[in-house]
N, C-alpha and C positions, 0 to 999 in steps of 0.2 A: 479274557480272550487277548488281550490287547488290544481293543477298539477305540478303550481312553489315548492312544498314543498314536491314531493315526494323525497325521500332522496336513496333507494336503485333501484328502474325501473328508471333510468334515461338515457341519451344519449344512447337510443334504434335509431336502424337501421333505421328503418321507421316510425319514432314518429313524425314526421316534420304533418303529417294528426291530431296527438292528437293535437297539439298547434295550429291548424287552426281550430279545431272545440271547443276546451275551449275558445281560443277569440271570436267565436259568442255565444259561453253559455250564457259569461260574458256580450256581445256589440251589440248583435242581434235588442237591444231594444234601444242602447244609440244614440243620438242624434246628439255624437259628426262626428260621420261619416257617410258617406254616404250609405244611401238603398244599393242603386246597386251596389256600391265595395261590403258588407254584401252577398247579394245577389249572386255576382258574385264567394265570396269565398265560400258560401253555395255548389254550383253547381259543382265547380270546384272537393271541396271536396266528394261529391255525388260519384263523376267520378272517384276520386282515390277508393272509395270503390268498385266500378264496377267493375273496372277491379282489382282488388283482388282477385272478388270473383270469375270471372272469370279467374283467372292464380293460383288463390289456390282449386278450386273447394268447395267455401263456400256458403252457401244457409241458409234462416230463416232472423235472425236479423242479419246485416251487422257489424249494429255498435259493437255488444256484439260480432261479430265473429271477429272482428279486434279486439278490446279492448284483447281478450283469444286470440291473436295470439300473440299479444305483451308479454303475459304474459309469453304463455309457449316457446318464444323464446329467454325471454334475460336471458344472463349469466350474474348474478351478487353473490356476497356472501350468499347471503340466498337461490337462486334456487341450486345454484353449492352445496352448503351444505347437503341440502335435498333428491336431487337423490339419487333413489334406495336404501337408508339406513332413510330417512323417513324425520319427523321435526328436525330441528334446534337445539341443545339446547345454551344458554346465553342469553346477552341482545340484540344481532342481531333481535329476535323475536321480540322485541318491536317497531322496527326500518322498519319490514317487516309489522307489521301489521296494522302502521302507513301505511304506501304505499297501504297497502290493503284498509282500510278504501275510503282513496280518489278513486280508482278504483270502489268501489262499490257504489259511489256518481255518478260516469258517467256510470255504468249501469243502474242506475234507475234513471235517466234523461229523462225528460219528453219532447219532442219535440215538444209537437202542440203549446207551446205558438209563439218557434220561428217560426214553420212552417205558423201560420195565421200573424205574425208581416212583413214575409219578403214575402211572400205570394207566397211561393214556396209549391208546391203539392208532391214533389219527395222527401221528407222524409218518406212518406208512403212506396214508392216504396222501401226503403231499409231495412225497419224494418220486412220487408215479405217476404223477395226474395225467387223466384224459382230458385235452379239451372238449367243448359242447361242439361248436361248427367253427374254429379256424380261427375267429378273427374276433375283436373286440370295438370298445369303441373308440378308446383311447390310438391307438393304434390303430393302421389299416393292415394286412394280410403283408404286405413286404415285409413292414418293419419289423414288425413279431416274428416274423421267420427269422429278422437278422438277429434278434437281439435272444431269441433260445438258439441258433444255433454258434454264439458265442459262447453263451453259458456253454456249453456241452465243451465246446476246445476249452475253455477254461477249467474245466470240469476235469479233463484228460491231460493237463498239462502236469508235470514230473514237480517240478520247485519253483518258486518265483522269477528265476528268471528268463523260465517260459511262457512264465505266466504274463510277465510285463509286454514280454514281444507279441503277445496274443492279442492285449490289450491295444497297445500302440498301434499295432496294424488295423484295430480296426477302427480308434480317432483317423487314420492317414486314410483310408477307405469310405469311411461314411461320415465322420465329423463326430461331435460332443452336443449332449444334452437339444434341445426341441429343433435350432438351427440345425443341427446334424443329421439328426431321423428323420427331417421334416422337409416337402420340397416346397410348400407352398402358407401363406400365411394371411392374415388380416388382423386389422387394429382395433381394440377397444381402446377406450378412450375411460380413465382412473380420473380419481380424486387428485390423485400423482403424477400422475403426467397419462402418457400412451404405454398401454401393454401387447406384444407383439402376440398373438394367439395363434396355433399351426390349423392348415385347414385339410382335415384326414380324407374327405372325400374329394378327389381332383378327377376332371378328365384325363382319360389317356390317350389325348388324340398326340397325332404325331404329324410331320411337316407333308409325309409319301400320301397319309389319307387327304389335305387339301387338293383337289382338282386343279388344275390350272393356278396363272399369279407365278408362274415360274421366275419371273426376273426381279417383282416384288419378294417374293419367300431368299432369293440370293442373296439382294440387299440385306434383308433381315438377318439372315445369316452369317454373313461377313462381319458384317455389326457385331452379330455376338459374340462371333468367333475371336476376334480382336479382343473385345471385353475379356471373355477366359480367359485368355492364350495372355492377360499381360501389357497388350499393347492398345494403344489410344484407340478409342469407343466413341462413338457420338449417343446423346439421349437422342431416341426415336419417336416420331408421330406416325400413325399408321393413318389415315384420314381417307374418305371415299364414301362410298354409297352403302346404306345398308343393308347386314346378310353377306358380305365379300367374305369370312373370314381373317377379318382383320382382329379381332379375341383369339380364335381358334389359335393363328397362327403363333401369336405370343404364347398360347398355352404350351404349342408343340417345341419353343423354342425352350424352354423350361424342361419340359420331358428329355430334350434333345442333349441338355446339356449338363442336368443333376447331377448324372456320376464325377463332373470334372470338376462340381463345388458352383453351380449355379442355384440360388436361392431366387424367388420371388415373394414379395407382399403387396399384397393389391390396400390402395389407398383408395379410398373414394374423397369427393372436395372438400365436403364439411371437416373431416379432417385434418385437414393442409395444415391447420396451425398444429398438428402436433407433429409436422414433419422431423424440424429439429431434435425432436424429445428421441421419433424412432432413429434417425440419423448416428443419433451416440449412441445409441443402443449397438451397432452394429458395424462403423467404420471402422471397428481394430480386430473384428473378428477374419479368420482366411476364407473366408468363401467371398462368392462374386455378389452383390442382392441387383436385383430389378425391381426398382419401385416402379408399381402397374397401375396406373391407372385410365379404367374404361368407359369408354362416352363420354370422353371431357369435352368441357359446352360449358359455357359462362352468359347470363343473361345480364345486360347492361347494371343492370342494380347487385350486380353480386361482384365484390371484391377476394373474392378468395385466392384467385388467381394471384394477385400480388404477394402471396406465401410464397405462392410456389416458384414465382420469379426469381423471388430471394434465393431461397436454397438452388434454383439449378444455377443462377450462375450473377450476382449482384453482392454477396454478404461478404463480410469482412471476411469470415471463415474458407476456404474453400472447401471445394464438396469432395468427398475422400474419393481414393482410384477405386474404390471396391465398386462402388454405387452408382447403376444409370438411372435412368428414369424411361418406361417406354408406357407411351398414350395411344390410346385409340379416339376418334371422335371422325363423327358425320360430318362435320365445317373444318372445311381446311384452315380458317382464322381463326377456330375455339371460342373466341369471344365476340359476341352479336354485335354486328353492324348496321345503324339507319343512314339512310339520305341524309338524315339531317350531321349524322358525324362530318361528312362531306360539303355541306353545304354551307358558302358564307353566312353567318349569322349571325344578329348581335351578342344573342346568348353565350358566343364565345370567341372570342378575341382570338385564339392562338389555336383554330380547329385543326391543322396537320398537327399539332401536339398530341390530342385526344386521337386521332388514329393511328401515330404512332406510339401511343402506349396501350392502345389494344392490337397490334400488331405486335409487339417487342416481343411477348410470350412465344409464339410459334418460333418465332430466329433464333428460341432459348432451345431450338432441336435442329444438329446439324441434321441429320437424317431427316429427310421425309418422305413417306413413301403412300402412292398409291393405291386404293384396290376399287376399280370401279367396278360396274355390273358386266355380267357378261353378253356377249352380243347371241343372237339363237341359236347357232350352229355348239358355240363355246358349252351354251346352257346345257344342250343337247347331249355333249362331252361328257360334262360333269354328268346330268341322269343317267347315263349310259354306262358311265364306269362305275358308282353309286352302285348301281343293279346287276354289276355283276359281281361286284366288291361285297355285297348282301346276298348272291345268292338266286338273284330272282327269276325266274323263270319267264319269261314273255317275250312275242315278240315284237322288232324293234321296234317295226313298225306303230304297234298299237300303244306300245309306253311313250316313246315321242309325243303320240298324237295325246294319251292324257296327260302325260307332263303340260303338254302344251294351254289344257286345260286348265287344270290346277294351276298354272302359276296366275292364270286370267284372274282366278278367286282370291290368290293366294300373296298379294304383294311386289306380283311382278318377278322378273329370272332375278336371281342369286344363289347364291350358295346353297344359304341356310334355305328359299324355296321348292331346290331340288332335293335337299336332304329328309326335310317334312316331307316330301308327295312321296319317298324311299319309305318313308316310316309307318306309312298312311298304306302302302303297298302291304309293307311288311306284317304290321295289324290285321288286315284281310286274311291273310295266309290260315 
């Protein structure tokens, strides 16, 4: 089946099943091999397809889904060149179309002879598989639907040319590999460095869901819009009172601009030493990346902020144009200061240098956005709008009276407190 002739689409992480199935296609009627061994390999392959169907949420033709998953996941010179920008130029297209002709043959393969020769009726099951609940552990529903839709589109193509056009369009619209298929990521520290891992379950919050803070949200949107469009943009620090929507605003920004190539990687301060390795993995991709740091602050004895300062601005290597840093903090100055820093004491001959060292991190964020606690009327407006949005039918005076009681014993007036109050009412219904 010419899989040994593949040029670009080689060394695939989950390619063993492909080689096993190819071996069966070429040898199912070869008398040199024991038929029971071939039959055992077939059932083992069917088992692998079923396991993938459950873990990834696939349905329909599982063989086509598997091939599509390989094509959508494999990062190579062609697929990464096509992500977001479309069809690549140059001779690499010849190599890609050669590989697509091989995959087109695999898509069109008729399993009926193999099924009859090996007396194995299991193949009919995998060619028209009905999923259990429409989603899996690896992919969320949105990604699963995209893979299954691409699988059907590729199966319907008439030749390798149409096959190439359909797959290249997918790369342009959704990207390739984990960075293309997923919105958000976290970092795992491995022995050889940092590994970027997809987050499959994220909050689908939108900016319109956040009541108030219109000036703050516009400032954040304007900066992100410039970044996504390839214009100059700044690192952002969102600071202010707890529960005012700083983290939710950044999550909403991701949801708003994901379709335009924005991705987000969440990094904690104990992982700052891995920042250079993280950046090296994403700096040459066609996506725009926001490195997100939530609740950023440092005590006097913590020195991780020095790694961050060097990455943002100060190292010899310039920060790539496709990367920004967005952080949230309840502190304006990020690093804890004491009166000792400002006092003229014998222990520190150059006191001002110490203060400037601690303030210099904030100076590296070109945009700072303040989120303050709402006034009483603003808090009541937030509660009223959230109540309407969640279908809570309660007289307004009673609603606001209960909200005022709630905030007195639950951390004061904030957007988070208002949402918790609404959740409490929803739970009582």
